[in-house]
N, C-alpha and C positions, 0 to 999 in steps of 0.2 A: 217780466218782473224779476223772475229768478236770476236771469242773466245779469240784470242791472245790479242786483244785490251782490252777486259774485264779483263783478268788476269793482264795486265800491269796497268790498271786503279786501280784495287784492290790493287796491290802492292804499287802503289804511295800513295794511301789513307792511307795504313798501316804505311808507312814510314813517311809521313808528319805529321801524328797525334802524333807521339812520341815526337815531339818538344814542345807540349803543357804542359808537366809536369812541375810544378813550382819547384824552388829550395828553400826549407824551412826546413833546418836541425834542429834536436833537440837542445835544449839549456841547458839541465841539464845533467851533467855527473854522472855516477854511481860510488858510493864510492868503493874504492878498499881495500881489507883486509889488505894489507901491510901498509896502512896509519892509522890503528887502534891500533897499539901497542900491539897486542896479542902475547902471549908466544908461543914458538915453541913446544908445548906439546899438548897432547890430554887429555880428561877428561872422563874416562870410567864410564858410569852410566848405570845400567841395565834398560831394558824397564819396568820391574816390580820392580822399585826402592823402592816402599813402603814396600816390604817384608823385607828390611834391618832394619826396625823399630821393627821387632820381635814381632808383635802382630797379631795373627790369625784373630781377629775380624776386624782389619783395612783391612787386605787382603780381607776378605769377603765383606766388605762394598765397597771397591774400585771396586771389580769384579762386584758387583751388579750395581754400578753406571755406569760403562762402558757398561753394558749390557742393561740397561733400563734407559735412561736419555733424557728428551725432547730436551735439547740443542744439544746433539749428534745426535738425530734423525733428527732434522732440518738440521744439517750439512750434514748428509748422504743423505737426500732428495735433497739437492742442488747438490750433486755429481751426482745423478741420472738425474736431470734436465740437467746438463752440458753434460752428456753422451748422452742424447737424442738429444741435439743440435749438438753434434759431428756427430751423425748418420745422421742427416739431411744434414749437410755440405758434408759428404762423399757421400751421395746419389746424391747430385747435380753434382758431378764429373762424374757420369755414364750416359750413354744414357737413355733418358726418352722415354718410349713407352706408348701411350695411345690409347684407342679405344672409338670412339664417334659414336653414332647413334641417328637418329631422323626421325620422320615421321609426317609431317605437312599437314593437309588438307587445301589447300590455293586456293583462287580465283585469277586468273591471269587477269591483266588489259587488256582490248581490245583497249587501247590507247598506248600500249607499243610495245615491239618488239616481243611479243609472237604470233606465228601463230595460225590459226584455226586448230583443234577445241579447243585449250587451251585458246585462248583469249576470255575473258568474261565468262569463266566457272571455276568451282572448281575441282581440282584434288589433290590427295595426292602427296607430294614431299618428297621422302624418301632418306636418306643418311646414309651409314655406312662407316666409314673411320678410318684406323689405322694411327697414327702419330708417327714419330720419330724425336726427337730433341736431339742434342748432342753438348754441349758447348766445343769447342776445347781448351779453356783456354790457348790461345797462350801467354798471358802476366802474367799468374800466379795468377789471381784474385781468382779462386776457391781454388787453393792450399794454398793461404794465409788465406782464410776463414777456411779451415780445420786446418791449423796450429794454428790459433787463438782459435778455438774450442777445439783443443787438449790441448793447454795451459790452457784454462779455466777449463777443467776436472782436470788437474794436480793441479791447484790452489785450487779448491773446495775440492779435496781429501786431500790436505795439510791443508786446513782449518778444515777438520774433524779431522785430527791428532792433530791439535792445540786444538780443542775442547776436545778431549780425555785427553790431558795434563791438560787443565783447570779443567775438572771434577775431575781427580785424585788428583790434588794438592788442590782443594777446599775441597774435602772429607778429605784429610790428615790433612789440617790445622784445619778444624772443629773438627776433632778427637783429635788433640793435645789440642784444647781448652776444649774439654770434659774431657780429662785427667787432665788438669790443674784445672778445677772446682772440680773434685773429690778429688784431693790433697788438695785444699783449704778448702773443707768441712771437711776433716780429721784434718787439722790444726785448723780450727775454732772450731771443737768439743773439741780439747784439750784446746784451748783458753778459751772456755766457762767453761769447768771443772775447769781450774786453777783459773779463776776469781770468780767462785762460791766458791771455797775453800778460796780465799782471802776475799770475802764478809763474809763468816762464821767466819773467824778469826777476822775481824773487829767487828762484832756483839759481839763476845766473849769479846773483849777488852772493848767495850762500857759497857757491863754488869759489868765488873770489874772496870769501870770508868777510863780506861786507854786510851780511844780514844773518839773523838768528833763526832758530827753529820756531820761535814764537811768531815771527813774521810769516814763516812758511805755513804754520797751522792757521793763521789768520787768513791767508790767501786761499787755502783749501776750503775753509769754512765759507768764505764769500762765494767761491765757485759752486759749492754745494747748494747754497741759498739760491743762486741763479738757476741751477738745474731744477731745483724744487719749484721755483716760480714758473718755469717753462712747462714742467709736468702738470702743474695745476691748471695752467691756461689750456693745455691740450685736452685735459679731462673735461674742463668746463665747455670747451667747444663741442666735444662729442655729446655731452648731455643736452646742449642746446639744439644740436642736429636732431637728436631723438625727439625732443619736445616739438620742434617745428614739424617733423614728419607726422607726429600724432595730431597736431592741430589741423593739419590739412587732410587728415583721414587716411594716411598711408603708413606702411610698416617699414621693416628693416631694409627692404629692397629699394626704398626711396633715399636712404642715407647718402649713397654716392652721388646722387643727382643734385645735392645741395652744395654749391660751390662757394668760394670766398665772396662775401658781400662787397659791394662797391659804394657803400654809403659815404657821403661827403661829411666827415666829422667836423671839418672846419667851416662848413656853410650850411647850418641848420635851417629848416624852413621857417618862414615868418609866421607868427601866430598873433592873435589879438592881444592887445595890452590892457583891455578893460573888460569887465564882466558885462555882457550884452543885456539889454532890457528884455529881449525875447528869450532869455535862458529857459524859462518855464515852458515855453511853447516849442522848444527845439530838441528837448531830450525825450526820447521815446519812453523811458521808464516813468517819467513824470506824467506824460500824457496817458500812459496805461493806468497810473494811479487815479487820474481824473476820470477815466472811463469806468474804473471800479467804483468810484463814488456814484456815478450815474447808475450803475447796476444795483448798488445797495439802495439807492433812493427808489428805484423801481421795485425792489423787493419790499421796501416799506409800504409802497402803494398797494402791492399785492396783499400784504398782511392787513392793511386797512380795509380793503375790499372784502376780505373774508368775514367781516362783521355784517356786511350788507347782503340782501337777498340775491340769490342766483336764479335767474329766470331762463328757462329753456323752452324752445318750441319742439314738440315731439310729434311724430306721425308714424303710422304703420299701415301696411297693406299686404294682404296675402291670402292664403288658403289654409283652412284647418278642417280636417274631416276624420271620422272614424271609418276605417275600411278604405281600401284603395279604390273601390268602385265609386265611392262618394266624393273622392278628392277632386275629380274633374268636373263636378257639378257646380254651377254658378252659385248655388246656395251655400257652398263651402267657403265662399269668399268672406274676408274680414278686413276691416279698415278702421282707422280712427286717427284723430289729430286733436291737439290742444296744448295749452301752456302747462309747464311744470315749474314749480317754485320751491326753492329750498331756503328756509329762514332759520339761522342759528338762534335758538332760544336759551338753552343752558348747555355750556361746553366745559363746565368745571374750571373756568379760568384759562383754558388752553389758548383761546384766541387772543386774550389780553397778553398772555405770556409770549405768544408768537410775535405780536406787535411790538412789545418791549424788546424782544430779541432782535427784530428787524431794525428798530431804531438804534439799538446798540451797535449792530453791524454797520449802519451808516456812520455812526460816530467813529467806529474803529477804522473805516475806510478813509474818513476825513483826517483822522489823527495820523494814519500811516502816510497819507499824502503830505501832510504838513511836515512830518519828520523827514520824508524823502526830499522835500523842497529845501529845508534848512540844511540837510546834508549835502545836497547838490550845490547850493550857494557856497558852503564852506569848502567842498572839494574843488570847486572851480577857483575860488580865491586862493586856496593853498597851492593848487597847480600853477596858477599865474605867478605867485610869489616865488615858487621853486624854479620856474623858468627864468625869471629875472636873476635870481641868486646864482643859478648854475651858469648862466651866461657871464655874469660878472666874475665868478670864480674861475671859469675857464679862461677868460681874458687875462686875469691876473697870472694864472699858471703859464699862459703863453709868454708873458713877459719874463717869468722866471726861466723858462726854457731858453728863450732868446738870450738872456744874460749868461746862462751857463754855457751855451754854445760859443759865445764870444770868449768866455773864460777858457774853455778848452782850446780854442784857436790860439789865444795868446800864450797859454802854457806850452803848446806845441812849438810856437815860435821861440819861446825861451829855451826849451830843450834843444832845439836845433842849433841855437847860438851858444849853447853851453852855459846859459845863465840860470837854468832851472833844472829841477829834478824830474826824472821820468815817473817817480812815484807820485809827485804832485799832479802830473798830467793824468795819470791813471785814476787818481782819486777824484779829480774833477770830472772825468768821464763817467765814473760811478754815479756821481751826483746828477749828471745830465741824464743818464738813462733812467734813474729813479724819477726824475722830474718828468721825463717823457711818459713814463708809465702812469704817473698821476694825471698827466694831461689827457691820456687816452680815457681814463676813468671819468674825468670831468666832462669831456666832450660827449661820451656815450650817455652820461647822465643828462646832458642838455637835450639830446634827442629823446631820451625816455621821458623826461619831464614834458616835452612838447606832445608826445603821444598821450600822456595822462591828461594834459589840458584839453586836447582835442576830444578825448573821451568824456571829460567832465562837461564840455560844451555841446555834447550831442553828436559829435563826429560828422557834421554835415547833414544830419537828418533834417528834412524840411517837409513836414506834413502838408503844408499849404500848396506845395507844388504837385502833389499827387494824392490820390486816395489810398492811404497806407493799407487799410484793410482790404480794399479791392485788389491792390497790386499784389499783396501777399497771398490773397485767396486764389488769384490766377496761378500762382506757382504751386499751389496745393491741389489744384483740380486735375 
């Protein structure tokens, strides 16, 4: 009868405590792909997309950067930390068994309940006890903690994938800058040679009293400008060499190993011409945001379960005795088992505040994801527009260069036949070199815009072809 009354009372407590959970729904809705105006196409980009630029040195630098980079190492360390937390949460789901033992030499009071000869004397009090505790998780609190930890592992693994993409695109962009600096040095060298030729021609005319000091100063100024352009290009090249060495985790000893790039400025890689429908599922940063929503939702379930009873099964078995001689007697054995229940009655509003905070954390995760999605769509659209614009601009500049080259050729013909002035030919050469300099800038911009578009589209990351978390976890083990 007593046992039946206890079971009924326990059931009543469990049922009545369920009514204390507040109703506090999330307030932020997750953006849906259908509302973003993405095309119903895919954008195939290889995971080793940088090989499409056709430069073995770029391939080597990216491989080095992905193998040894502090930013990537930090991201992988966070993956290992999240995996450790997941292991702890999984362990909490299983029965916990401990063994405790102690022996205290203690004087027992002669004014308490201890009989003689123990009262007023000191004896060793020895205890050895095995304990069992198992949380039954009736309301899913531990399962929610495991789900949240699992989502955190996925998020950190995706962060590592995003870090890999950032490292590879940063190296590629710096490498394009290095190629641009090399091309500008070449153009500047031609510029310097042409202006020195012009200055020599002016000096010849001055000796023949056919030119003034004004023309001489103008020629010297133009030569100084050409020398300045070459100096700036050389300095820019050195800075980019330093940047590339740092990106691949090397120091000053690596600088001489970076040679002139062999990028084909006039044949940029082909990139998608539409925003793909699977944009949200191919960017690791957006997938990490989705995983953080899952983690926040699990945290909200944990906060909800805190309102509900927590039921454990506990058991103990061991020996307790006064005096070492009695410790090995069977009468010293002790054991027990039974359920333990914790029911929150009055928490001063703490549980409600925790639940509201967990709901707000879920809203924040959804809002952060929505903001990242809108930013990703805009970044991708901007990069696509810039690729098209840079291609058109470079094509127009190539026509300008072709026209100026024909002008220079005709001027040389006129000079050789005595129908034109050498100054006119040199001036046309100046304009051609300036146009070639601008063309180098536009062609390098076209490559840079492609790298930015590749980054905006996820850089060939494809979570459906592999388990990202498992693949990165293997690298951290």
